[in-house]
N, CA and C atoms of all chains as a GROMACS GRO file, in nm:
protein
  654
    1MET      N    1   8.787  12.923  11.197
    1MET     CA    2   8.907  12.896  11.115
    1MET      C    3   8.882  12.772  11.028
    2LYS      N    4   8.965  12.761  10.926
    2LYS     CA    5   8.949  12.648  10.835
    2LYS      C    6   9.059  12.544  10.857
    3VAL      N    7   9.018  12.416  10.856
    3VAL     CA    8   9.117  12.308  10.858
    3VAL      C    9   9.088  12.214  10.740
    4ARG      N   10   9.197  12.157  10.692
    4ARG     CA   11   9.190  12.063  10.580
    4ARG      C   12   9.180  11.922  10.638
    5VAL      N   13   9.080  11.847  10.596
    5VAL     CA   14   9.060  11.713  10.651
    5VAL      C   15   9.061  11.610  10.537
    6LYS      N   16   9.140  11.504  10.558
    6LYS     CA   17   9.145  11.395  10.460
    6LYS      C   18   9.086  11.269  10.522
    7TYR      N   19   9.028  11.185  10.436
    7TYR     CA   20   8.972  11.056  10.479
    7TYR      C   21   9.035  10.944  10.396
    8PHE      N   22   9.064  10.833  10.464
    8PHE     CA   23   9.127  10.722  10.392
    8PHE      C   24   9.048  10.592  10.409
    9ALA      N   25   9.069  10.503  10.312
    9ALA     CA   26   9.016  10.366  10.314
    9ALA      C   27   8.864  10.368  10.337
   10SER      N   28   8.815  10.289  10.434
   10SER     CA   29   8.669  10.278  10.451
   10SER      C   30   8.608  10.413  10.490
   11PHE      N   31   8.686  10.503  10.548
   11PHE     CA   32   8.630  10.632  10.588
   11PHE      C   33   8.603  10.719  10.464
   12ARG      N   34   8.681  10.697  10.362
   12ARG     CA   35   8.656  10.769  10.236
   12ARG      C   36   8.523  10.721  10.177
   13ASP      N   37   8.498  10.590  10.187
   13ASP     CA   38   8.370  10.536  10.139
   13ASP      C   39   8.254  10.590  10.224
   14MET      N   40   8.275  10.598  10.355
   14MET     CA   41   8.167  10.642  10.445
   14MET      C   42   8.130  10.788  10.425
   15THR      N   43   8.231  10.872  10.401
   15THR     CA   44   8.204  11.016  10.385
   15THR      C   45   8.178  11.052  10.239
   16GLY      N   46   8.219  10.964  10.149
   16GLY     CA   47   8.207  10.996  10.007
   16GLY      C   48   8.306  11.103   9.963
   17LYS      N   49   8.407  11.129  10.045
   17LYS     CA   50   8.504  11.236  10.015
   17LYS      C   51   8.646  11.192  10.043
   18MET      N   52   8.738  11.237   9.960
   18MET     CA   53   8.880  11.215   9.989
   18MET      C   54   8.929  11.322  10.086
   19GLU      N   55   8.879  11.443  10.068
   19GLU     CA   56   8.916  11.550  10.160
   19GLU      C   57   8.815  11.663  10.152
   20GLU      N   58   8.818  11.747  10.252
   20GLU     CA   59   8.731  11.864  10.253
   20GLU      C   60   8.790  11.968  10.346
   21SER      N   61   8.740  12.090  10.331
   21SER     CA   62   8.782  12.199  10.417
   21SER      C   63   8.667  12.227  10.514
   22LEU      N   64   8.694  12.226  10.645
   22LEU     CA   65   8.588  12.245  10.744
   22LEU      C   66   8.610  12.372  10.823
   23GLU      N   67   8.502  12.442  10.850
   23GLU     CA   68   8.506  12.560  10.935
   23GLU      C   69   8.482  12.514  11.079
   24VAL      N   70   8.578  12.536  11.166
   24VAL     CA   71   8.566  12.492  11.306
   24VAL      C   72   8.608  12.605  11.399
   25PRO      N   73   8.564  12.599  11.527
   25PRO     CA   74   8.600  12.706  11.621
   25PRO      C   75   8.750  12.707  11.652
   26GLU      N   76   8.806  12.826  11.674
   26GLU     CA   77   8.944  12.838  11.720
   26GLU      C   78   8.960  12.758  11.849
   27GLY      N   79   9.075  12.694  11.866
   27GLY     CA   80   9.103  12.625  11.992
   27GLY      C   81   9.048  12.483  11.998
   28ILE      N   82   8.985  12.438  11.890
   28ILE     CA   83   8.931  12.302  11.890
   28ILE      C   84   9.046  12.201  11.904
   29THR      N   85   9.018  12.095  11.979
   29THR     CA   86   9.120  11.990  11.994
   29THR      C   87   9.098  11.881  11.888
   30VAL      N   88   9.195  11.793  11.879
   30VAL     CA   89   9.183  11.679  11.788
   30VAL      C   90   9.058  11.599  11.823
   31GLU      N   91   9.038  11.577  11.952
   31GLU     CA   92   8.920  11.503  11.995
   31GLU      C   93   8.791  11.578  11.958
   32GLY      N   94   8.793  11.710  11.975
   32GLY     CA   95   8.676  11.792  11.941
   32GLY      C   96   8.645  11.784  11.793
   33LEU      N   97   8.750  11.787  11.712
   33LEU     CA   98   8.731  11.778  11.567
   33LEU      C   99   8.675  11.642  11.528
   34ARG      N  100   8.723  11.538  11.597
   34ARG     CA  101   8.673  11.404  11.569
   34ARG      C  102   8.524  11.394  11.602
   35GLU      N  103   8.484  11.453  11.714
   35GLU     CA  104   8.341  11.453  11.750
   35GLU      C  105   8.260  11.533  11.648
   36HIS      N  106   8.316  11.645  11.603
   36HIS     CA  107   8.250  11.729  11.502
   36HIS      C  108   8.223  11.646  11.375
   37ILE      N  109   8.323  11.569  11.334
   37ILE     CA  110   8.308  11.489  11.212
   37ILE      C  111   8.211  11.373  11.233
   38LYS      N  112   8.213  11.315  11.352
   38LYS     CA  113   8.115  11.209  11.381
   38LYS      C  114   7.973  11.265  11.375
   39GLY      N  115   7.959  11.394  11.408
   39GLY     CA  116   7.828  11.459  11.399
   39GLY      C  117   7.783  11.480  11.255
   40LEU      N  118   7.881  11.490  11.165
   40LEU     CA  119   7.848  11.512  11.024
   40LEU      C  120   7.815  11.382  10.951
   41TYR      N  121   7.877  11.273  10.995
   41TYR     CA  122   7.863  11.146  10.922
   41TYR      C  123   7.821  11.035  11.019
   42ASP      N  124   7.698  10.987  11.002
   42ASP     CA  125   7.644  10.882  11.089
   42ASP      C  126   7.732  10.757  11.094
   43LYS      N  127   7.781  10.719  10.976
   43LYS     CA  128   7.859  10.594  10.970
   43LYS      C  129   7.988  10.608  11.049
   44MET      N  130   8.046  10.727  11.048
   44MET     CA  131   8.167  10.750  11.127
   44MET      C  132   8.134  10.746  11.276
   45ALA      N  133   8.016  10.796  11.313
   45ALA     CA  134   7.977  10.800  11.454
   45ALA      C  135   7.966  10.661  11.512
   46ARG      N  136   7.935  10.564  11.427
   46ARG     CA  137   7.918  10.426  11.477
   46ARG      C  138   8.051  10.352  11.490
   47ARG      N  139   8.159  10.415  11.448
   47ARG     CA  140   8.290  10.348  11.453
   47ARG      C  141   8.358  10.366  11.588
   48ASN      N  142   8.406  10.256  11.646
   48ASN     CA  143   8.482  10.268  11.771
   48ASN      C  144   8.621  10.325  11.748
   49GLN      N  145   8.684  10.277  11.644
   49GLN     CA  146   8.823  10.314  11.619
   49GLN      C  147   8.833  10.415  11.507
   50VAL      N  148   8.855  10.540  11.544
   50VAL     CA  149   8.876  10.646  11.445
   50VAL      C  150   9.012  10.708  11.476
   51LEU      N  151   9.112  10.670  11.398
   51LEU     CA  152   9.247  10.722  11.422
   51LEU      C  153   9.262  10.859  11.357
   52VAL      N  154   9.346  10.943  11.420
   52VAL     CA  155   9.365  11.079  11.372
   52VAL      C  156   9.513  11.110  11.363
   53ALA      N  157   9.553  11.175  11.256
   53ALA     CA  158   9.691  11.225  11.244
   53ALA      C  159   9.685  11.372  11.206
   54VAL      N  160   9.778  11.450  11.260
   54VAL     CA  161   9.787  11.592  11.226
   54VAL      C  162   9.922  11.615  11.159
   55ASN      N  163   9.917  11.670  11.039
   55ASN     CA  164  10.038  11.696  10.960
   55ASN      C  165  10.129  11.572  10.952
   56GLY      N  166  10.066  11.457  10.934
   56GLY     CA  167  10.142  11.334  10.910
   56GLY      C  168  10.197  11.266  11.033
   57ALA      N  169  10.150  11.304  11.152
   57ALA     CA  170  10.200  11.239  11.274
   57ALA      C  171  10.083  11.210  11.368
   58PHE      N  172  10.096  11.098  11.443
   58PHE     CA  173   9.997  11.071  11.548
   58PHE      C  174  10.023  11.171  11.661
   59VAL      N  175   9.916  11.229  11.714
   59VAL     CA  176   9.931  11.328  11.822
   59VAL      C  177   9.830  11.295  11.932
   60PRO      N  178   9.856  11.343  12.055
   60PRO     CA  179   9.758  11.321  12.162
   60PRO      C  180   9.624  11.388  12.129
   61LEU      N  181   9.516  11.328  12.178
   61LEU     CA  182   9.381  11.378  12.144
   61LEU      C  183   9.355  11.519  12.195
   62GLU      N  184   9.431  11.562  12.297
   62GLU     CA  185   9.407  11.696  12.351
   62GLU      C  186   9.484  11.804  12.275
   63THR      N  187   9.558  11.765  12.173
   63THR     CA  188   9.632  11.862  12.092
   63THR      C  189   9.537  11.960  12.025
   64VAL      N  190   9.573  12.089  12.029
   64VAL     CA  191   9.490  12.192  11.966
   64VAL      C  192   9.522  12.198  11.817
   65VAL      N  193   9.417  12.201  11.738
   65VAL     CA  194   9.432  12.207  11.592
   65VAL      C  195   9.449  12.354  11.552
   66ARG      N  196   9.544  12.380  11.463
   66ARG     CA  197   9.571  12.517  11.418
   66ARG      C  198   9.518  12.538  11.277
   67GLU      N  199   9.489  12.665  11.247
   67GLU     CA  200   9.446  12.701  11.112
   67GLU      C  201   9.548  12.648  11.010
   68GLY      N  202   9.497  12.586  10.905
   68GLY     CA  203   9.586  12.538  10.800
   68GLY      C  204   9.645  12.400  10.823
   69ASP      N  205   9.621  12.341  10.942
   69ASP     CA  206   9.670  12.205  10.967
   69ASP      C  207   9.605  12.106  10.869
   70ASN      N  208   9.680  12.002  10.836
   70ASN     CA  209   9.626  11.891  10.760
   70ASN      C  210   9.593  11.778  10.856
   71VAL      N  211   9.464  11.750  10.868
   71VAL     CA  212   9.422  11.647  10.964
   71VAL      C  213   9.368  11.528  10.885
   72ALA      N  214   9.411  11.408  10.923
   72ALA     CA  215   9.366  11.288  10.851
   72ALA      C  216   9.292  11.196  10.946
   73PHE      N  217   9.181  11.139  10.899
   73PHE     CA  218   9.103  11.042  10.975
   73PHE      C  219   9.105  10.909  10.901
   74PHE      N  220   9.132  10.803  10.977
   74PHE     CA  221   9.138  10.672  10.911
   74PHE      C  222   9.116  10.558  11.009
   75PRO      N  223   9.079  10.441  10.955
   75PRO     CA  224   9.061  10.323  11.041
   75PRO      C  225   9.198  10.263  11.076
   76PRO      N  226   9.200  10.168  11.172
   76PRO     CA  227   9.326  10.100  11.204
   76PRO      C  228   9.394  10.048  11.078
   77VAL      N  229   9.524  10.062  11.073
   77VAL     CA  230   9.599  10.036  10.949
   77VAL      C  231   9.615   9.885  10.927
   78SER      N  232   9.640   9.848  10.801
   78SER     CA  233   9.649   9.704  10.769
   78SER      C  234   9.751   9.677  10.659
   79GLY      N  235   9.865   9.746  10.667
   79GLY     CA  236   9.971   9.721  10.568
   79GLY      C  237  10.052   9.598  10.606
   80GLY      N  238  10.156   9.574  10.530
   80GLY     CA  239  10.249   9.464  10.559
   80GLY      C  240  10.212   9.334  10.495
   81MET      N  241  11.713  10.333  10.331
   81MET     CA  242  11.627  10.354  10.214
   81MET      C  243  11.483  10.318  10.251
   82ILE      N  244  11.396  10.411  10.229
   82ILE     CA  245  11.253  10.390  10.251
   82ILE      C  246  11.183  10.421  10.120
   83ARG      N  247  11.102  10.329  10.071
   83ARG     CA  248  11.028  10.353   9.947
   83ARG      C  249  10.883  10.310   9.964
   84VAL      N  250  10.792  10.392   9.914
   84VAL     CA  251  10.652  10.353   9.901
   84VAL      C  252  10.621  10.370   9.754
   85GLN      N  253  10.589  10.260   9.687
   85GLN     CA  254  10.583  10.265   9.541
   85GLN      C  255  10.478  10.171   9.484
   86ARG      N  256  10.436  10.203   9.363
   86ARG     CA  257  10.338  10.119   9.293
   86ARG      C  258  10.409   9.998   9.228
   87GLU      N  259  10.533  10.020   9.183
   87GLU     CA  260  10.606   9.919   9.107
   87GLU      C  261  10.644   9.800   9.195
   88ASP      N  262  10.674   9.689   9.130
   88ASP     CA  263  10.721   9.570   9.200
   88ASP      C  264  10.855   9.601   9.269
   89VAL      N  265  10.888   9.518   9.368
   89VAL     CA  266  11.014   9.537   9.441
   89VAL      C  267  11.127   9.471   9.363
   90ASP      N  268  11.233   9.546   9.337
   90ASP     CA  269  11.352   9.490   9.273
   90ASP      C  270  11.441   9.436   9.386
   91ILE      N  271  11.418   9.309   9.421
   91ILE     CA  272  11.482   9.254   9.541
   91ILE      C  273  11.635   9.253   9.529
   92ASP      N  274  11.685   9.223   9.411
   92ASP     CA  275  11.831   9.222   9.393
   92ASP      C  276  11.890   9.360   9.423
   93ALA      N  277  11.824   9.464   9.371
   93ALA     CA  278  11.875   9.601   9.391
   93ALA      C  279  11.867   9.640   9.538
   94VAL      N  280  11.757   9.601   9.605
   94VAL     CA  281  11.742   9.638   9.746
   94VAL      C  282  11.845   9.564   9.830
   95LEU      N  283  11.869   9.437   9.797
   95LEU     CA  284  11.970   9.360   9.870
   95LEU      C  285  12.108   9.426   9.857
   96GLU      N  286  12.139   9.472   9.738
   96GLU     CA  287  12.268   9.541   9.717
   96GLU      C  288  12.276   9.665   9.805
   97ALA      N  289  12.161   9.734   9.820
   97ALA     CA  290  12.160   9.858   9.898
   97ALA      C  291  12.177   9.831  10.048
   98VAL      N  292  12.133   9.715  10.093
   98VAL     CA  293  12.137   9.689  10.238
   98VAL      C  294  12.267   9.620  10.280
   99LYS      N  295  12.327   9.544  10.189
   99LYS     CA  296  12.451   9.472  10.223
   99LYS      C  297  12.565   9.570  10.254
  100SER      N  298  12.657   9.526  10.340
  100SER     CA  299  12.777   9.607  10.360
  100SER      C  300  12.891   9.518  10.406
  101ASP      N  301  13.014   9.565  10.384
  101ASP     CA  302  13.131   9.485  10.418
  101ASP      C  303  13.146   9.464  10.568
  102LYS      N  304  13.092   9.560  10.646
  102LYS     CA  305  13.106   9.544  10.791
  102LYS      C  306  12.999   9.452  10.850
  103SER      N  307  12.904   9.410  10.766
  103SER     CA  308  12.797   9.323  10.814
  103SER      C  309  12.827   9.178  10.784
  104GLY      N  310  12.778   9.090  10.874
  104GLY     CA  311  12.797   8.948  10.853
  104GLY      C  312  12.673   8.879  10.799
  105CYS      N  313  12.563   8.954  10.785
  105CYS     CA  314  12.441   8.892  10.736
  105CYS      C  315  12.340   8.996  10.691
  106VAL      N  316  12.244   8.949  10.614
  106VAL     CA  317  12.124   9.027  10.584
  106VAL      C  318  12.006   8.937  10.619
  107VAL      N  319  11.914   8.989  10.703
  107VAL     CA  320  11.789   8.919  10.729
  107VAL      C  321  11.680   8.996  10.657
  108SER      N  322  11.596   8.924  10.582
  108SER     CA  323  11.493   8.996  10.509
  108SER      C  324  11.356   8.933  10.532
  109PHE      N  325  11.255   9.016  10.514
  109PHE     CA  326  11.116   8.973  10.524
  109PHE      C  327  11.046   9.016  10.397
  110LEU      N  328  10.976   8.923  10.333
  110LEU     CA  329  10.898   8.956  10.214
  110LEU      C  330  10.754   8.918  10.240
  111GLY      N  331  10.666   9.018  10.241
  111GLY     CA  332  10.523   8.992  10.256
  111GLY      C  333  10.461   8.979  10.119
  112THR      N  334  10.372   8.878  10.101
  112THR     CA  335  10.311   8.854   9.970
  112THR      C  336  10.160   8.839   9.983
  113VAL      N  337  10.090   8.849   9.871
  113VAL     CA  338   9.943   8.839   9.871
  113VAL      C  339   9.902   8.692   9.881
  114ARG      N  340   9.827   8.659   9.988
  114ARG     CA  341   9.781   8.523  10.012
  114ARG      C  342   9.646   8.502   9.941
  115ASP      N  343   9.617   8.377   9.906
  115ASP     CA  344   9.494   8.351   9.828
  115ASP      C  345   9.371   8.326   9.916
  116THR      N  346   9.389   8.335  10.049
  116THR     CA  347   9.272   8.325  10.138
  116THR      C  348   9.285   8.428  10.249
  117SER      N  349   9.172   8.465  10.307
  117SER     CA  350   9.172   8.556  10.422
  117SER      C  351   9.049   8.527  10.506
  118GLU      N  352   9.070   8.486  10.629
  118GLU     CA  353   8.961   8.454  10.720
  118GLU      C  354   8.854   8.366  10.654
  119GLY      N  355   8.901   8.262  10.589
  119GLY     CA  356   8.810   8.165  10.530
  119GLY      C  357   8.756   8.200  10.392
  120ARG      N  358   8.782   8.322  10.347
  120ARG     CA  359   8.735   8.360  10.214
  120ARG      C  360   8.848   8.344  10.114
  121SER      N  361   8.812   8.310   9.990
  121SER     CA  362   8.917   8.306   9.889
  121SER      C  363   8.940   8.448   9.837
  122VAL      N  364   9.066   8.482   9.821
  122VAL     CA  365   9.104   8.617   9.776
  122VAL      C  366   9.148   8.609   9.631
  123GLN      N  367   9.084   8.689   9.545
  123GLN     CA  368   9.119   8.689   9.402
  123GLN      C  369   9.228   8.790   9.370
  124ARG      N  370   9.219   8.907   9.433
  124ARG     CA  371   9.323   9.009   9.416
  124ARG      C  372   9.310   9.108   9.530
  125MET      N  373   9.397   9.207   9.530
  125MET     CA  374   9.403   9.302   9.642
  125MET      C  375   9.438   9.439   9.590
  126SER      N  376   9.389   9.543   9.658
  126SER     CA  377   9.446   9.675   9.631
  126SER      C  378   9.488   9.736   9.764
  127ILE      N  379   9.591   9.816   9.759
  127ILE     CA  380   9.643   9.878   9.881
  127ILE      C  381   9.640  10.028   9.866
  128GLU      N  382   9.580  10.092   9.966
  128GLU     CA  383   9.575  10.239   9.968
  128GLU      C  384   9.679  10.290  10.066
  129VAL      N  385   9.734  10.407  10.037
  129VAL     CA  386   9.838  10.463  10.125
  129VAL      C  387   9.814  10.612  10.145
  130TYR      N  388   9.846  10.659  10.264
  130TYR     CA  389   9.861  10.802  10.291
  130TYR      C  390  10.011  10.824  10.282
  131GLU      N  391  10.055  10.855  10.162
  131GLU     CA  392  10.197  10.841  10.128
  131GLU      C  393  10.289  10.929  10.213
  132GLU      N  394  10.251  11.056  10.226
  132GLU     CA  395  10.338  11.149  10.298
  132GLU      C  396  10.362  11.101  10.442
  133MET      N  397  10.254  11.055  10.505
  133MET     CA  398  10.267  11.008  10.643
  133MET      C  399  10.337  10.873  10.650
  134ALA      N  400  10.309  10.786  10.553
  134ALA     CA  401  10.369  10.653  10.553
  134ALA      C  402  10.522  10.664  10.546
  135VAL      N  403  10.570  10.753  10.462
  135VAL     CA  404  10.716  10.768  10.449
  135VAL      C  405  10.776  10.820  10.580
  136LYS      N  406  10.706  10.916  10.643
  136LYS     CA  407  10.754  10.968  10.774
  136LYS      C  408  10.756  10.858  10.879
  137GLN      N  409  10.649  10.780  10.885
  137GLN     CA  410  10.640  10.676  10.987
  137GLN      C  411  10.745  10.567  10.965
  138LEU      N  412  10.764  10.528  10.839
  138LEU     CA  413  10.865  10.425  10.809
  138LEU      C  414  11.005  10.476  10.842
  139SER      N  415  11.030  10.603  10.816
  139SER     CA  416  11.162  10.659  10.847
  139SER      C  417  11.186  10.657  10.998
  140MET      N  418  11.081  10.687  11.076
  140MET     CA  419  11.094  10.683  11.222
  140MET      C  420  11.122  10.540  11.269
  141ILE      N  421  11.048  10.445  11.214
  141ILE     CA  422  11.066  10.304  11.255
  141ILE      C  423  11.207  10.258  11.219
  142ARG      N  424  11.254  10.299  11.102
  142ARG     CA  425  11.390  10.262  11.059
  142ARG      C  426  11.493  10.316  11.160
  143GLU      N  427  11.480  10.443  11.196
  143GLU     CA  428  11.573  10.504  11.293
  143GLU      C  429  11.568  10.431  11.427
  144GLU      N  430  11.447  10.396  11.471
  144GLU     CA  431  11.432  10.325  11.598
  144GLU      C  432  11.503  10.190  11.593
  145ALA      N  433  11.486  10.119  11.482
  145ALA     CA  434  11.548   9.986  11.469
  145ALA      C  435  11.700   9.997  11.466
  146LEU      N  436  11.752  10.098  11.395
  146LEU     CA  437  11.898  10.116  11.389
  146LEU      C  438  11.954  10.141  11.528
  147GLU      N  439  11.884  10.226  11.604
  147GLU     CA  440  11.934  10.264  11.736
  147GLU      C  441  11.915  10.152  11.838
  148ARG      N  442  11.795  10.093  11.839
  148ARG     CA  443  11.761   9.996  11.941
  148ARG      C  444  11.841   9.866  11.930
  149PHE      N  445  11.866   9.822  11.806
  149PHE     CA  446  11.930   9.692  11.788
  149PHE      C  447  12.075   9.701  11.740
  150GLY      N  448  12.120   9.823  11.712
  150GLY     CA  449  12.259   9.841  11.671
  150GLY      C  450  12.291   9.774  11.538
  151VAL      N  451  12.191   9.768  11.450
  151VAL     CA  452  12.216   9.706  11.319
  151VAL      C  453  12.275   9.811  11.224
  152ASN      N  454  12.328   9.766  11.111
  152ASN     CA  455  12.401   9.858  11.022
  152ASN      C  456  12.311   9.930  10.921
  153GLU      N  457  12.212   9.860  10.867
  153GLU     CA  458  12.125   9.924  10.768
  153GLU      C  459  11.988   9.858  10.772
  154VAL      N  460  11.887   9.940  10.747
  154VAL     CA  461  11.749   9.892  10.739
  154VAL      C  462  11.686   9.952  10.614
  155VAL      N  463  11.629   9.869  10.529
  155VAL     CA  464  11.558   9.921  10.412
  155VAL      C  465  11.415   9.865  10.414
  156VAL      N  466  11.322   9.948  10.371
  156VAL     CA  467  11.182   9.905  10.361
  156VAL      C  468  11.125   9.954  10.229
  157VAL      N  469  11.066   9.862  10.154
  157VAL     CA  470  10.994   9.899  10.031
  157VAL      C  471  10.853   9.844  10.045
  158HIS      N  472  10.754   9.931  10.041
  158HIS     CA  473  10.614   9.886  10.051
  158HIS      C  474  10.540   9.929   9.926
  159ARG      N  475  10.462   9.838   9.871
  159ARG     CA  476  10.386   9.869   9.749
  159ARG      C  477  10.245   9.916   9.781
  160TYR      N  478  10.186   9.987   9.686
  160TYR     CA  479  10.044  10.020   9.693
  160TYR      C  480   9.986   9.999   9.554
  161GLY      N  481   9.853  10.014   9.542
  161GLY     CA  482   9.788   9.994   9.413
  161GLY      C  483   9.735   9.852   9.400
  162ASP      N  484   9.716   9.808   9.277
  162ASP     CA  485   9.652   9.678   9.250
  162ASP      C  486   9.754   9.566   9.249
  163LEU      N  487   9.724   9.460   9.325
  163LEU     CA  488   9.816   9.346   9.335
  163LEU      C  489   9.740   9.216   9.311
  164GLU      N  490   9.811   9.118   9.257
  164GLU     CA  491   9.755   8.985   9.233
  164GLU      C  492   9.806   8.889   9.340
  165VAL      N  493   9.738   8.775   9.353
  165VAL     CA  494   9.782   8.670   9.446
  165VAL      C  495   9.927   8.634   9.414
  166GLY      N  496  10.010   8.626   9.517
  166GLY     CA  497  10.151   8.591   9.500
  166GLY      C  498  10.242   8.711   9.482
  167ASP      N  499  10.185   8.829   9.454
  167ASP     CA  500  10.269   8.948   9.436
  167ASP      C  501  10.335   8.989   9.567
  168SER      N  502  10.448   9.056   9.555
  168SER     CA  503  10.514   9.113   9.672
  168SER      C  504  10.436   9.234   9.722
  169ILE      N  505  10.423   9.244   9.855
  169ILE     CA  506  10.360   9.361   9.918
  169ILE      C  507  10.466   9.448   9.984
  170VAL      N  508  10.550   9.385  10.064
  170VAL     CA  509  10.650   9.462  10.138
  170VAL      C  510  10.780   9.382  10.148
  171TYR      N  511  10.891   9.454  10.137
  171TYR     CA  512  11.022   9.392  10.156
  171TYR      C  513  11.096   9.471  10.263
  172ILE      N  514  11.146   9.398  10.363
  172ILE     CA  515  11.226   9.462  10.468
  172ILE      C  516  11.362   9.391  10.469
  173GLY      N  517  11.469   9.467  10.465
  173GLY     CA  518  11.602   9.408  10.470
  173GLY      C  519  11.682   9.474  10.582
  174VAL      N  520  11.751   9.390  10.660
  174VAL     CA  521  11.833   9.442  10.771
  174VAL      C  522  11.971   9.379  10.763
  175SER      N  523  12.075   9.460  10.764
  175SER     CA  524  12.210   9.406  10.770
  175SER      C  525  12.269   9.438  10.907
  176ALA      N  526  12.349   9.344  10.958
  176ALA     CA  527  12.406   9.361  11.092
  176ALA      C  528  12.532   9.278  11.103
  177GLY      N  529  12.606   9.303  11.210
  177GLY     CA  530  12.727   9.226  11.234
  177GLY      C  531  12.694   9.080  11.254
  178HIS      N  532  12.586   9.054  11.326
  178HIS     CA  533  12.550   8.916  11.359
  178HIS      C  534  12.399   8.896  11.345
  179ARG      N  535  12.358   8.768  11.330
  179ARG     CA  536  12.219   8.739  11.293
  179ARG      C  537  12.117   8.775  11.399
  180GLU      N  538  12.157   8.761  11.528
  180GLU     CA  539  12.057   8.778  11.634
  180GLU      C  540  11.991   8.916  11.629
  181GLU      N  541  12.074   9.020  11.623
  181GLU     CA  542  12.017   9.156  11.620
  181GLU      C  543  11.946   9.183  11.488
  182ALA      N  544  11.990   9.119  11.381
  182ALA     CA  545  11.925   9.139  11.250
  182ALA      C  546  11.783   9.080  11.251
  183PHE      N  547  11.769   8.959  11.306
  183PHE     CA  548  11.635   8.897  11.316
  183PHE      C  549  11.544   8.984  11.404
  184GLN      N  550  11.597   9.029  11.517
  184GLN     CA  551  11.516   9.110  11.609
  184GLN      C  552  11.471   9.240  11.543
  185ALA      N  553  11.564   9.306  11.475
  185ALA     CA  554  11.531   9.435  11.412
  185ALA      C  555  11.429   9.415  11.300
  186CYS      N  556  11.445   9.308  11.224
  186CYS     CA  557  11.352   9.282  11.114
  186CYS      C  558  11.211   9.258  11.168
  187LYS      N  559  11.200   9.182  11.275
  187LYS     CA  560  11.069   9.157  11.336
  187LYS      C  561  11.011   9.286  11.392
  188TYR      N  562  11.096   9.368  11.453
  188TYR     CA  563  11.049   9.496  11.507
  188TYR      C  564  10.989   9.582  11.396
  189VAL      N  565  11.057   9.589  11.283
  189VAL     CA  566  11.011   9.676  11.174
  189VAL      C  567  10.876   9.628  11.120
  190ILE      N  568  10.859   9.499  11.095
  190ILE     CA  569  10.730   9.454  11.039
  190ILE      C  570  10.619   9.467  11.143
  191ASP      N  571  10.649   9.439  11.270
  191ASP     CA  572  10.545   9.452  11.374
  191ASP      C  573  10.501   9.598  11.388
  192GLU      N  574  10.595   9.691  11.387
  192GLU     CA  575  10.560   9.833  11.402
  192GLU      C  576  10.488   9.884  11.278
  193LEU      N  577  10.533   9.838  11.161
  193LEU     CA  578  10.468   9.878  11.035
  193LEU      C  579  10.319   9.843  11.040
  194LYS      N  580  10.290   9.726  11.090
  194LYS     CA  581  10.150   9.681  11.094
  194LYS      C  582  10.066   9.759  11.195
  195GLU      N  583  10.131   9.829  11.287
  195GLU     CA  584  10.061   9.906  11.389
  195GLU      C  585  10.041  10.052  11.350
  196ARG      N  586  10.140  10.112  11.280
  196ARG     CA  587  10.136  10.258  11.272
  196ARG      C  588  10.175  10.321  11.140
  197VAL      N  589  10.181  10.242  11.035
  197VAL     CA  590  10.207  10.302  10.904
  197VAL      C  591  10.075  10.303  10.825
  198PRO      N  592  10.032  10.421  10.779
  198PRO     CA  593   9.898  10.432  10.718
  198PRO      C  594   9.888  10.371  10.579
  199LEU      N  595   9.860  10.242  10.579
  199LEU     CA  596   9.837  10.163  10.458
  199LEU      C  597   9.715  10.075  10.487
  200TRP      N  598   9.633  10.054  10.387
  200TRP     CA  599   9.513   9.972  10.407
  200TRP      C  600   9.495   9.879  10.289
  201LYS      N  601   9.467   9.750  10.322
  201LYS     CA  602   9.441   9.651  10.218
  201LYS      C  603   9.292   9.641  10.192
  202LYS      N  604   9.258   9.628  10.066
  202LYS     CA  605   9.121   9.590  10.030
  202LYS      C  606   9.130   9.459   9.953
  203GLU      N  607   9.060   9.356  10.004
  203GLU     CA  608   9.063   9.226   9.938
  203GLU      C  609   8.940   9.210   9.851
  204TYR      N  610   8.960   9.154   9.734
  204TYR     CA  611   8.850   9.122   9.643
  204TYR      C  612   8.827   8.973   9.656
  205THR      N  613   8.715   8.937   9.722
  205THR     CA  614   8.690   8.796   9.753
  205THR      C  615   8.567   8.748   9.678
  206GLY      N  616   8.539   8.618   9.694
  206GLY     CA  617   8.418   8.562   9.634
  206GLY      C  618   8.292   8.629   9.687
  207ASP      N  619   8.301   8.687   9.808
  207ASP     CA  620   8.185   8.753   9.871
  207ASP      C  621   8.183   8.904   9.845
  208GLY      N  622   8.275   8.954   9.765
  208GLY     CA  623   8.278   9.098   9.738
  208GLY      C  624   8.405   9.163   9.792
  209GLU      N  625   8.402   9.297   9.797
  209GLU     CA  626   8.521   9.372   9.841
  209GLU      C  627   8.519   9.391   9.992
  210VAL      N  628   8.633   9.371  10.055
  210VAL     CA  629   8.642   9.383  10.200
  210VAL      C  630   8.764   9.467  10.238
  211TRP      N  631   8.741   9.576  10.312
  211TRP     CA  632   8.854   9.651  10.368
  211TRP      C  633   8.909   9.572  10.485
  212VAL      N  634   9.039   9.553  10.488
  212VAL     CA  635   9.102   9.486  10.602
  212VAL      C  636   9.141   9.595  10.701
  213GLU      N  637   9.106   9.576  10.827
  213GLU     CA  638   9.144   9.676  10.926
  213GLU      C  639   9.219   9.610  11.040
  214GLY      N  640   9.325   9.675  11.082
  214GLY     CA  641   9.408   9.623  11.190
  214GLY      C  642   9.340   9.643  11.324
  215ASP      N  643   9.415   9.621  11.432
  215ASP     CA  644   9.350   9.630  11.563
  215ASP      C  645   9.418   9.731  11.654
  216ARG      N  646   9.484   9.830  11.596
  216ARG     CA  647   9.545   9.934  11.678
  216ARG      C  648   9.438  10.005  11.760
  217ARG      N  649   9.470  10.026  11.886
  217ARG     CA  650   9.382  10.104  11.972
  217ARG      C  651   9.452  10.237  11.999
  218GLU      N  652   9.369  10.338  12.040
  218GLU     CA  653   9.427  10.471  12.063
  218GLU      C  654   9.530  10.466  12.175
   0.00000   0.00000   0.00000
């Protein structure tokens, strides 16, 4: 299945992409998708803190990702 | 009122939006661009946002503050894009019957914003460009 993945801030620099569509196995969890992406990008693999949001909300890492979900990866936030 | 915008904050207009006759005060917080960061001089800043999520997160924080502290109104305006030293970054306004709950709610909103609203600062310093990253853990 295909999922839409966005990258923000330093992660956009590390991947060289704002977003991409990834082919992943059905039933993959948020944590599984994060590992998949760390496998694609060395610089991401070296990061301790990789935050994930699904459809604009923080979700538990064991959440199953569905076809068509919008998943975002980003470093700890620094607004305010 | 929750706004994520490129334009400067119209503080007078936001104050009008947060004030109410049933409130005895407005407590506000204005975050601005500082000219130093961790020993480096900062020349300017840019802020990136995941806008759709930022608006959702700010709306949740606003609801939590209204409920938890019993205040009358909470407004948040956060800017993104290119900013100069001294520019406004974020304005939070809270109106309430009394000051105690207004101060508490205002502090709650800025503390939560810094933990869970997807915004990132990039500082342009004498040593080059630096992404600022918070310390939220999973």
